[in-house]
Biopython code that builds the backbone (N, CA, C, O; Angstrom):
import numpy as np
from Bio.PDB.StructureBuilder import StructureBuilder

atoms = [
    (1, "MET", "N", (4.986, 2.932, -12.491)),
    (1, "MET", "CA", (5.565, 1.813, -11.789)),
    (1, "MET", "C", (4.455, 0.845, -11.399)),
    (1, "MET", "O", (3.327, 1.239, -11.105)),
    (2, "ILE", "N", (4.817, -0.442, -11.408)),
    (2, "ILE", "CA", (3.911, -1.506, -10.988)),
    (2, "ILE", "C", (4.621, -2.303, -9.903)),
    (2, "ILE", "O", (5.799, -2.631, -10.045)),
    (3, "ALA", "N", (3.924, -2.613, -8.836)),
    (3, "ALA", "CA", (4.501, -3.383, -7.737)),
    (3, "ALA", "C", (3.828, -4.744, -7.642)),
    (3, "ALA", "O", (2.667, -4.915, -8.015)),
    (4, "VAL", "N", (4.582, -5.696, -7.137)),
    (4, "VAL", "CA", (4.089, -7.060, -6.975)),
    (4, "VAL", "C", (4.592, -7.595, -5.645)),
    (4, "VAL", "O", (5.732, -7.341, -5.256)),
    (5, "ILE", "N", (3.747, -8.330, -4.956)),
    (5, "ILE", "CA", (4.171, -9.128, -3.817)),
    (5, "ILE", "C", (3.803, -10.568, -4.143)),
    (5, "ILE", "O", (2.645, -10.887, -4.414)),
    (6, "ALA", "N", (4.801, -11.420, -4.110)),
    (6, "ALA", "CA", (4.588, -12.839, -4.385)),
    (6, "ALA", "C", (4.906, -13.632, -3.124)),
    (6, "ALA", "O", (6.028, -13.588, -2.619)),
    (7, "LYS", "N", (3.920, -14.350, -2.624)),
    (7, "LYS", "CA", (4.100, -15.186, -1.428)),
    (7, "LYS", "C", (4.290, -16.625, -1.881)),
    (7, "LYS", "O", (3.464, -17.178, -2.607)),
    (8, "LEU", "N", (5.388, -17.221, -1.443)),
    (8, "LEU", "CA", (5.675, -18.612, -1.749)),
    (8, "LEU", "C", (5.878, -19.355, -0.435)),
    (8, "LEU", "O", (6.693, -18.947, 0.393)),
    (9, "THR", "N", (5.151, -20.429, -0.247)),
    (9, "THR", "CA", (5.264, -21.243, 0.952)),
    (9, "THR", "C", (5.980, -22.529, 0.584)),
    (9, "THR", "O", (5.601, -23.219, -0.362)),
    (10, "VAL", "N", (7.019, -22.839, 1.345)),
    (10, "VAL", "CA", (7.814, -24.028, 1.051)),
    (10, "VAL", "C", (7.474, -25.146, 2.040)),
    (10, "VAL", "O", (6.911, -24.911, 3.110)),
    (11, "GLN", "N", (7.827, -26.339, 1.653)),
    (11, "GLN", "CA", (7.625, -27.505, 2.506)),
    (11, "GLN", "C", (8.569, -27.441, 3.710)),
    (11, "GLN", "O", (9.629, -26.818, 3.653)),
    (12, "ASP", "N", (8.164, -28.091, 4.789)),
    (12, "ASP", "CA", (9.019, -28.163, 5.979)),
    (12, "ASP", "C", (10.402, -28.690, 5.594)),
    (12, "ASP", "O", (10.530, -29.658, 4.844)),
    (13, "GLY", "N", (11.425, -28.035, 6.124)),
    (13, "GLY", "CA", (12.795, -28.469, 5.883)),
    (13, "GLY", "C", (13.398, -28.014, 4.570)),
    (13, "GLY", "O", (14.549, -28.339, 4.280)),
    (14, "LYS", "N", (12.647, -27.265, 3.766)),
    (14, "LYS", "CA", (13.130, -26.839, 2.446)),
    (14, "LYS", "C", (13.515, -25.353, 2.397)),
    (14, "LYS", "O", (13.892, -24.844, 1.342)),
    (15, "GLY", "N", (13.422, -24.665, 3.534)),
    (15, "GLY", "CA", (13.657, -23.223, 3.558)),
    (15, "GLY", "C", (15.048, -22.811, 3.134)),
    (15, "GLY", "O", (15.200, -21.851, 2.379)),
    (16, "ASP", "N", (16.070, -23.511, 3.600)),
    (16, "ASP", "CA", (17.432, -23.134, 3.248)),
    (16, "ASP", "C", (17.700, -23.344, 1.760)),
    (16, "ASP", "O", (18.356, -22.522, 1.119)),
    (17, "GLU", "N", (17.197, -24.434, 1.221)),
    (17, "GLU", "CA", (17.367, -24.703, -0.211)),
    (17, "GLU", "C", (16.646, -23.638, -1.043)),
    (17, "GLU", "O", (17.166, -23.172, -2.057)),
    (18, "PHE", "N", (15.439, -23.257, -0.598)),
    (18, "PHE", "CA", (14.706, -22.215, -1.299)),
    (18, "PHE", "C", (15.440, -20.878, -1.193)),
    (18, "PHE", "O", (15.524, -20.138, -2.173)),
    (19, "SER", "N", (15.968, -20.568, -0.016)),
    (19, "SER", "CA", (16.708, -19.318, 0.177)),
    (19, "SER", "C", (17.876, -19.214, -0.794)),
    (19, "SER", "O", (18.108, -18.157, -1.382)),
    (20, "ALA", "N", (18.604, -20.297, -0.962)),
    (20, "ALA", "CA", (19.749, -20.299, -1.880)),
    (20, "ALA", "C", (19.296, -20.071, -3.320)),
    (20, "ALA", "O", (19.897, -19.284, -4.051)),
    (21, "ALA", "N", (18.240, -20.761, -3.717)),
    (21, "ALA", "CA", (17.718, -20.583, -5.078)),
    (21, "ALA", "C", (17.203, -19.163, -5.269)),
    (21, "ALA", "O", (17.423, -18.561, -6.320)),
    (22, "GLY", "N", (16.517, -18.620, -4.260)),
    (22, "GLY", "CA", (15.993, -17.259, -4.336)),
    (22, "GLY", "C", (17.091, -16.223, -4.431)),
    (22, "GLY", "O", (16.968, -15.254, -5.180)),
    (23, "ALA", "N", (18.172, -16.417, -3.674)),
    (23, "ALA", "CA", (19.297, -15.478, -3.743)),
    (23, "ALA", "C", (19.916, -15.479, -5.140)),
    (23, "ALA", "O", (20.298, -14.425, -5.647)),
    (24, "GLU", "N", (20.017, -16.643, -5.758)),
    (24, "GLU", "CA", (20.532, -16.720, -7.131)),
    (24, "GLU", "C", (19.586, -16.021, -8.105)),
    (24, "GLU", "O", (20.029, -15.380, -9.058)),
    (25, "MET", "N", (18.284, -16.150, -7.861)),
    (25, "MET", "CA", (17.307, -15.482, -8.716)),
    (25, "MET", "C", (17.449, -13.971, -8.603)),
    (25, "MET", "O", (17.430, -13.272, -9.617)),
    (26, "VAL", "N", (17.590, -13.460, -7.393)),
    (26, "VAL", "CA", (17.762, -12.015, -7.198)),
    (26, "VAL", "C", (19.017, -11.542, -7.933)),
    (26, "VAL", "O", (18.997, -10.491, -8.573)),
    (27, "ALA", "N", (20.104, -12.303, -7.847)),
    (27, "ALA", "CA", (21.339, -11.938, -8.553)),
    (27, "ALA", "C", (21.130, -11.924, -10.067)),
    (27, "ALA", "O", (21.652, -11.049, -10.757)),
    (28, "ALA", "N", (20.374, -12.885, -10.583)),
    (28, "ALA", "CA", (20.107, -12.923, -12.029)),
    (28, "ALA", "C", (19.264, -11.739, -12.470)),
    (28, "ALA", "O", (19.509, -11.163, -13.530)),
    (29, "VAL", "N", (18.276, -11.371, -11.669)),
    (29, "VAL", "CA", (17.448, -10.201, -11.994)),
    (29, "VAL", "C", (18.314, -8.950, -11.994)),
    (29, "VAL", "O", (18.198, -8.112, -12.888)),
    (30, "ARG", "N", (19.185, -8.821, -10.992)),
    (30, "ARG", "CA", (20.082, -7.665, -10.913)),
    (30, "ARG", "C", (20.942, -7.577, -12.179)),
    (30, "ARG", "O", (21.137, -6.493, -12.728)),
    (31, "GLN", "N", (21.449, -8.712, -12.633)),
    (31, "GLN", "CA", (22.340, -8.744, -13.792)),
    (31, "GLN", "C", (21.615, -8.488, -15.107)),
    (31, "GLN", "O", (22.135, -7.784, -15.972)),
    (32, "HIS", "N", (20.431, -9.047, -15.265)),
    (32, "HIS", "CA", (19.771, -9.035, -16.577)),
    (32, "HIS", "C", (18.612, -8.055, -16.723)),
    (32, "HIS", "O", (18.181, -7.780, -17.843)),
    (33, "GLU", "N", (18.101, -7.526, -15.620)),
    (33, "GLU", "CA", (16.909, -6.687, -15.710)),
    (33, "GLU", "C", (17.104, -5.293, -15.105)),
    (33, "GLU", "O", (16.133, -4.590, -14.829)),
    (34, "ALA", "N", (18.341, -4.909, -14.903)),
    (34, "ALA", "CA", (18.633, -3.595, -14.308)),
    (34, "ALA", "C", (17.992, -2.476, -15.127)),
    (34, "ALA", "O", (18.022, -2.488, -16.357)),
    (35, "GLY", "N", (17.413, -1.513, -14.415)),
    (35, "GLY", "CA", (16.764, -0.375, -15.067)),
    (35, "GLY", "C", (15.290, -0.597, -15.349)),
    (35, "GLY", "O", (14.523, 0.361, -15.437)),
    (36, "ARG", "N", (14.895, -1.833, -15.489)),
    (36, "ARG", "CA", (13.494, -2.153, -15.750)),
    (36, "ARG", "C", (12.830, -2.756, -14.521)),
    (36, "ARG", "O", (11.654, -2.509, -14.253)),
    (37, "THR", "N", (13.598, -3.551, -13.775)),
    (37, "THR", "CA", (13.137, -4.050, -12.490)),
    (37, "THR", "C", (13.761, -3.147, -11.439)),
    (37, "THR", "O", (14.976, -3.159, -11.242)),
    (38, "LEU", "N", (12.933, -2.371, -10.770)),
    (38, "LEU", "CA", (13.399, -1.338, -9.866)),
    (38, "LEU", "C", (13.677, -1.874, -8.464)),
    (38, "LEU", "O", (14.526, -1.341, -7.750)),
    (39, "GLN", "N", (12.968, -2.918, -8.076)),
    (39, "GLN", "CA", (13.202, -3.577, -6.793)),
    (39, "GLN", "C", (12.878, -5.047, -6.948)),
    (39, "GLN", "O", (11.905, -5.419, -7.605)),
    (40, "TYR", "N", (13.701, -5.875, -6.338)),
    (40, "TYR", "CA", (13.458, -7.318, -6.357)),
    (40, "TYR", "C", (14.093, -7.881, -5.092)),
    (40, "TYR", "O", (15.285, -8.185, -5.063)),
    (41, "THR", "N", (13.300, -8.011, -4.072)),
    (41, "THR", "CA", (13.775, -8.403, -2.751)),
    (41, "THR", "C", (13.119, -9.712, -2.350)),
    (41, "THR", "O", (11.912, -9.890, -2.517)),
    (42, "LEU", "N", (13.920, -10.627, -1.821)),
    (42, "LEU", "CA", (13.385, -11.851, -1.236)),
    (42, "LEU", "C", (13.460, -11.707, 0.273)),
    (42, "LEU", "O", (14.518, -11.389, 0.815)),
    (43, "ALA", "N", (12.341, -11.941, 0.959)),
    (43, "ALA", "CA", (12.278, -11.846, 2.414)),
    (43, "ALA", "C", (11.604, -13.097, 2.967)),
    (43, "ALA", "O", (10.781, -13.732, 2.308)),
    (44, "ARG", "N", (11.982, -13.429, 4.199)),
    (44, "ARG", "CA", (11.413, -14.598, 4.882)),
    (44, "ARG", "C", (10.600, -14.104, 6.076)),
    (44, "ARG", "O", (11.046, -13.225, 6.814)),
    (45, "SER", "N", (9.429, -14.660, 6.261)),
    (45, "SER", "CA", (8.572, -14.279, 7.371)),
    (45, "SER", "C", (9.245, -14.588, 8.708)),
    (45, "SER", "O", (9.834, -15.655, 8.882)),
    (46, "GLN", "N", (9.154, -13.665, 9.635)),
    (46, "GLN", "CA", (9.685, -13.891, 10.979)),
    (46, "GLN", "C", (8.760, -14.806, 11.792)),
    (46, "GLN", "O", (9.223, -15.511, 12.688)),
    (47, "LYS", "N", (7.474, -14.797, 11.489)),
    (47, "LYS", "CA", (6.507, -15.592, 12.250)),
    (47, "LYS", "C", (6.263, -16.977, 11.657)),
    (47, "LYS", "O", (5.942, -17.922, 12.377)),
    (48, "ALA", "N", (6.417, -17.086, 10.352)),
    (48, "ALA", "CA", (6.156, -18.356, 9.671)),
    (48, "ALA", "C", (7.343, -18.652, 8.748)),
    (48, "ALA", "O", (7.336, -18.236, 7.590)),
    (49, "PRO", "N", (8.351, -19.355, 9.237)),
    (49, "PRO", "CA", (9.601, -19.508, 8.491)),
    (49, "PRO", "C", (9.494, -20.260, 7.164)),
    (49, "PRO", "O", (10.456, -20.281, 6.397)),
    (50, "ASN", "N", (8.364, -20.868, 6.882)),
    (50, "ASN", "CA", (8.172, -21.518, 5.586)),
    (50, "ASN", "C", (7.581, -20.561, 4.548)),
    (50, "ASN", "O", (7.393, -20.940, 3.392)),
    (51, "GLU", "N", (7.291, -19.331, 4.955)),
    (51, "GLU", "CA", (6.727, -18.337, 4.033)),
    (51, "GLU", "C", (7.813, -17.364, 3.579)),
    (51, "GLU", "O", (8.529, -16.777, 4.390)),
    (52, "PHE", "N", (7.910, -17.213, 2.267)),
    (52, "PHE", "CA", (8.847, -16.286, 1.650)),
    (52, "PHE", "C", (8.061, -15.307, 0.792)),
    (52, "PHE", "O", (7.002, -15.634, 0.257)),
    (53, "TYR", "N", (8.595, -14.116, 0.673)),
    (53, "TYR", "CA", (7.945, -13.067, -0.114)),
    (53, "TYR", "C", (8.948, -12.423, -1.057)),
    (53, "TYR", "O", (10.036, -12.021, -0.646)),
    (54, "PHE", "N", (8.570, -12.329, -2.321)),
    (54, "PHE", "CA", (9.305, -11.482, -3.252)),
    (54, "PHE", "C", (8.568, -10.149, -3.289)),
    (54, "PHE", "O", (7.364, -10.097, -3.538)),
    (55, "ILE", "N", (9.299, -9.092, -3.043)),
    (55, "ILE", "CA", (8.764, -7.736, -3.100)),
    (55, "ILE", "C", (9.380, -7.112, -4.343)),
    (55, "ILE", "O", (10.594, -6.926, -4.418)),
    (56, "GLU", "N", (8.539, -6.792, -5.313)),
    (56, "GLU", "CA", (9.016, -6.426, -6.640)),
    (56, "GLU", "C", (8.424, -5.093, -7.090)),
    (56, "GLU", "O", (7.289, -4.759, -6.749)),
    (57, "ALA", "N", (9.200, -4.346, -7.852)),
    (57, "ALA", "CA", (8.697, -3.122, -8.481)),
    (57, "ALA", "C", (9.289, -3.057, -9.884)),
    (57, "ALA", "O", (10.489, -3.249, -10.082)),
    (58, "TYR", "N", (8.429, -2.784, -10.838)),
    (58, "TYR", "CA", (8.819, -2.733, -12.250)),
    (58, "TYR", "C", (8.543, -1.348, -12.813)),
    (58, "TYR", "O", (7.619, -0.658, -12.381)),
    (59, "ALA", "N", (9.348, -0.958, -13.773)),
    (59, "ALA", "CA", (9.197, 0.358, -14.392)),
    (59, "ALA", "C", (7.832, 0.507, -15.054)),
    (59, "ALA", "O", (7.237, 1.584, -15.030)),
    (60, "ASP", "N", (7.338, -0.582, -15.646)),
    (60, "ASP", "CA", (6.059, -0.531, -16.349)),
    (60, "ASP", "C", (5.547, -1.954, -16.583)),
    (60, "ASP", "O", (6.200, -2.929, -16.210)),
    (61, "ALA", "N", (4.387, -2.054, -17.197)),
    (61, "ALA", "CA", (3.765, -3.360, -17.437)),
    (61, "ALA", "C", (4.615, -4.232, -18.357)),
    (61, "ALA", "O", (4.663, -5.449, -18.182)),
    (62, "ASP", "N", (5.285, -3.625, -19.332)),
    (62, "ASP", "CA", (6.141, -4.411, -20.222)),
    (62, "ASP", "C", (7.294, -5.050, -19.458)),
    (62, "ASP", "O", (7.622, -6.215, -19.688)),
    (63, "ALA", "N", (7.910, -4.296, -18.552)),
    (63, "ALA", "CA", (9.010, -4.838, -17.752)),
    (63, "ALA", "C", (8.532, -5.998, -16.899)),
    (63, "ALA", "O", (9.220, -7.012, -16.781)),
    (64, "MET", "N", (7.353, -5.855, -16.304)),
    (64, "MET", "CA", (6.797, -6.929, -15.487)),
    (64, "MET", "C", (6.507, -8.159, -16.352)),
    (64, "MET", "O", (6.824, -9.282, -15.959)),
    (65, "GLY", "N", (5.921, -7.958, -17.494)),
    (65, "GLY", "CA", (5.613, -9.072, -18.390)),
    (65, "GLY", "C", (6.860, -9.764, -18.904)),
    (65, "GLY", "O", (6.908, -10.991, -18.992)),
    (66, "ASP", "N", (7.872, -8.974, -19.245)),
    (66, "ASP", "CA", (9.122, -9.553, -19.749)),
    (66, "ASP", "C", (9.831, -10.366, -18.674)),
    (66, "ASP", "O", (10.461, -11.380, -18.975)),
    (67, "HIS", "N", (9.730, -9.928, -17.428)),
    (67, "HIS", "CA", (10.369, -10.641, -16.320)),
    (67, "HIS", "C", (9.903, -12.095, -16.270)),
    (67, "HIS", "O", (10.707, -13.003, -16.060)),
    (68, "SER", "N", (8.622, -12.308, -16.458)),
    (68, "SER", "CA", (8.089, -13.669, -16.349)),
    (68, "SER", "C", (8.512, -14.571, -17.508)),
    (68, "SER", "O", (8.326, -15.787, -17.447)),
    (69, "LYS", "N", (9.083, -13.979, -18.569)),
    (69, "LYS", "CA", (9.489, -14.757, -19.749)),
    (69, "LYS", "C", (10.993, -14.972, -19.835)),
    (69, "LYS", "O", (11.476, -15.521, -20.825)),
    (70, "THR", "N", (11.743, -14.553, -18.824)),
    (70, "THR", "CA", (13.200, -14.658, -18.887)),
    (70, "THR", "C", (13.666, -16.098, -18.670)),
    (70, "THR", "O", (12.984, -16.883, -18.011)),
    (71, "PRO", "N", (14.821, -16.438, -19.222)),
    (71, "PRO", "CA", (15.373, -17.774, -18.977)),
    (71, "PRO", "C", (15.652, -18.032, -17.491)),
    (71, "PRO", "O", (15.476, -19.152, -17.012)),
    (72, "HIS", "N", (16.086, -16.998, -16.766)),
    (72, "HIS", "CA", (16.375, -17.218, -15.345)),
    (72, "HIS", "C", (15.094, -17.459, -14.548)),
    (72, "HIS", "O", (15.131, -18.175, -13.547)),
    (73, "MET", "N", (13.970, -16.887, -14.959)),
    (73, "MET", "CA", (12.702, -17.170, -14.292)),
    (73, "MET", "C", (12.270, -18.607, -14.569)),
    (73, "MET", "O", (11.779, -19.291, -13.671)),
    (74, "ALA", "N", (12.449, -19.061, -15.791)),
    (74, "ALA", "CA", (12.102, -20.449, -16.123)),
    (74, "ALA", "C", (12.959, -21.426, -15.326)),
    (74, "ALA", "O", (12.452, -22.422, -14.812)),
    (75, "ALA", "N", (14.248, -21.146, -15.223)),
    (75, "ALA", "CA", (15.149, -22.020, -14.468)),
    (75, "ALA", "C", (14.798, -22.014, -12.982)),
    (75, "ALA", "O", (14.827, -23.058, -12.330)),
    (76, "PHE", "N", (14.470, -20.844, -12.451)),
    (76, "PHE", "CA", (14.097, -20.734, -11.042)),
    (76, "PHE", "C", (12.821, -21.525, -10.768)),
    (76, "PHE", "O", (12.750, -22.262, -9.784)),
    (77, "GLY", "N", (11.825, -21.381, -11.620)),
    (77, "GLY", "CA", (10.570, -22.112, -11.462)),
    (77, "GLY", "C", (10.784, -23.612, -11.451)),
    (77, "GLY", "O", (10.190, -24.326, -10.643)),
    (78, "ALA", "N", (11.628, -24.087, -12.345)),
    (78, "ALA", "CA", (11.911, -25.521, -12.397)),
    (78, "ALA", "C", (12.643, -25.978, -11.140)),
    (78, "ALA", "O", (12.390, -27.065, -10.621)),
    (79, "ARG", "N", (13.553, -25.136, -10.658)),
    (79, "ARG", "CA", (14.362, -25.498, -9.487)),
    (79, "ARG", "C", (13.529, -25.561, -8.204)),
    (79, "ARG", "O", (13.783, -26.409, -7.349)),
    (80, "ILE", "N", (12.550, -24.686, -8.060)),
    (80, "ILE", "CA", (11.810, -24.624, -6.794)),
    (80, "ILE", "C", (10.507, -25.423, -6.796)),
    (80, "ILE", "O", (9.876, -25.569, -5.750)),
    (81, "ALA", "N", (10.103, -25.930, -7.932)),
    (81, "ALA", "CA", (8.800, -26.610, -8.021)),
    (81, "ALA", "C", (8.639, -27.698, -6.960)),
    (81, "ALA", "O", (7.571, -27.808, -6.358)),
    (82, "ALA", "N", (9.660, -28.493, -6.720)),
    (82, "ALA", "CA", (9.569, -29.586, -5.755)),
    (82, "ALA", "C", (9.713, -29.106, -4.307)),
    (82, "ALA", "O", (9.529, -29.890, -3.376)),
    (83, "LEU", "N", (10.042, -27.817, -4.112)),
    (83, "LEU", "CA", (10.220, -27.284, -2.766)),
    (83, "LEU", "C", (8.950, -26.658, -2.208)),
    (83, "LEU", "O", (8.805, -26.514, -0.995)),
    (84, "LEU", "N", (8.034, -26.288, -3.092)),
    (84, "LEU", "CA", (6.856, -25.527, -2.690)),
    (84, "LEU", "C", (5.786, -26.408, -2.052)),
    (84, "LEU", "O", (5.641, -27.586, -2.378)),
    (85, "ALA", "N", (5.039, -25.791, -1.126)),
    (85, "ALA", "CA", (3.934, -26.483, -0.467)),
    (85, "ALA", "C", (2.601, -26.198, -1.153)),
    (85, "ALA", "O", (1.566, -26.732, -0.754)),
    (86, "GLY", "N", (2.628, -25.366, -2.171)),
    (86, "GLY", "CA", (1.417, -24.998, -2.903)),
    (86, "GLY", "C", (1.768, -23.971, -3.960)),
    (86, "GLY", "O", (2.937, -23.652, -4.177)),
    (87, "ARG", "N", (0.750, -23.466, -4.605)),
    (87, "ARG", "CA", (0.962, -22.469, -5.665)),
    (87, "ARG", "C", (1.333, -21.117, -5.054)),
    (87, "ARG", "O", (0.827, -20.753, -3.992)),
    (88, "PRO", "N", (2.214, -20.376, -5.723)),
    (88, "PRO", "CA", (2.514, -19.019, -5.254)),
    (88, "PRO", "C", (1.259, -18.139, -5.291)),
    (88, "PRO", "O", (0.378, -18.317, -6.132)),
    (89, "GLU", "N", (1.206, -17.205, -4.373)),
    (89, "GLU", "CA", (0.128, -16.212, -4.352)),
    (89, "GLU", "C", (0.721, -14.895, -4.837)),
    (89, "GLU", "O", (1.647, -14.362, -4.225)),
    (90, "ILE", "N", (0.191, -14.377, -5.930)),
    (90, "ILE", "CA", (0.719, -13.166, -6.560)),
    (90, "ILE", "C", (-0.305, -12.045, -6.419)),
    (90, "ILE", "O", (-1.474, -12.207, -6.766)),
    (91, "VAL", "N", (0.151, -10.911, -5.905)),
    (91, "VAL", "CA", (-0.708, -9.724, -5.779)),
    (91, "VAL", "C", (-0.038, -8.601, -6.551)),
    (91, "VAL", "O", (1.109, -8.249, -6.274)),
    (92, "ARG", "N", (-0.755, -8.036, -7.524)),
    (92, "ARG", "CA", (-0.260, -6.903, -8.279)),
    (92, "ARG", "C", (-0.839, -5.630, -7.678)),
    (92, "ARG", "O", (-2.018, -5.568, -7.331)),
    (93, "LEU", "N", (0.011, -4.621, -7.561)),
    (93, "LEU", "CA", (-0.376, -3.391, -6.869)),
    (93, "LEU", "C", (-0.049, -2.166, -7.705)),
    (93, "LEU", "O", (0.923, -2.161, -8.461)),
    (94, "ASP", "N", (-0.862, -1.131, -7.567)),
    (94, "ASP", "CA", (-0.573, 0.181, -8.129)),
    (94, "ASP", "C", (-0.072, 1.060, -6.979)),
    (94, "ASP", "O", (-0.849, 1.400, -6.086)),
    (95, "PRO", "N", (1.219, 1.437, -6.985)),
    (95, "PRO", "CA", (1.732, 2.261, -5.893)),
    (95, "PRO", "C", (0.960, 3.578, -5.763)),
    (95, "PRO", "O", (0.597, 4.207, -6.757)),
    (96, "VAL", "N", (0.728, 3.964, -4.543)),
    (96, "VAL", "CA", (0.057, 5.229, -4.232)),
    (96, "VAL", "C", (1.090, 6.262, -3.833)),
    (96, "VAL", "O", (1.010, 7.413, -4.263)),
    (97, "ALA", "N", (2.061, 5.871, -3.017)),
    (97, "ALA", "CA", (3.151, 6.754, -2.603)),
    (97, "ALA", "C", (4.358, 5.864, -2.354)),
    (97, "ALA", "O", (4.213, 4.726, -1.907)),
    (98, "THR", "N", (5.544, 6.378, -2.642)),
    (98, "THR", "CA", (6.742, 5.561, -2.481)),
    (98, "THR", "C", (7.936, 6.419, -2.092)),
    (98, "THR", "O", (7.987, 7.615, -2.379)),
    (99, "LEU", "N", (8.878, 5.791, -1.442)),
    (99, "LEU", "CA", (10.160, 6.400, -1.138)),
    (99, "LEU", "C", (11.176, 5.697, -2.007)),
    (99, "LEU", "O", (11.464, 4.518, -1.799)),
    (100, "ALA", "N", (11.714, 6.393, -2.963)),
    (100, "ALA", "CA", (12.677, 5.758, -3.877)),
    (100, "ALA", "C", (13.972, 6.510, -3.903)),
    (100, "ALA", "O", (14.898, 6.122, -4.615)),
]
sb = StructureBuilder()
sb.init_structure("model")
sb.init_model(0)
sb.init_chain("A")
sb.init_seg("    ")
for serial, (resi, resn, name, xyz) in enumerate(atoms, 1):
    if name == "N":
        sb.init_residue(resn, " ", resi, " ")
    sb.init_atom(name, np.array(xyz, "f"), 0.0, 1.0, " ", f" {name:<3s}", serial, name[0])
structure = sb.get_structure()
């Protein structure tokens, strides 16, 4: 398994629009990547409401790589580009212990 945390910071006043787009993205991942994407959660920071985090887990490196090439990822990227306050910060992780 491979885990990813992606931090996306949105512009002031764009949080609700980003939340809606993110929820649609999670639904698309659920529909099209089941079994290969093990977790795909969108969360909003309690302390900094313009910060959002995708918490992701993939079955393997191929699943993670394929995720970035999906049509729904391309559509999501295009939809949120004008909402972001900067580039996403992506951290790839090797799980040490997990509760699944």
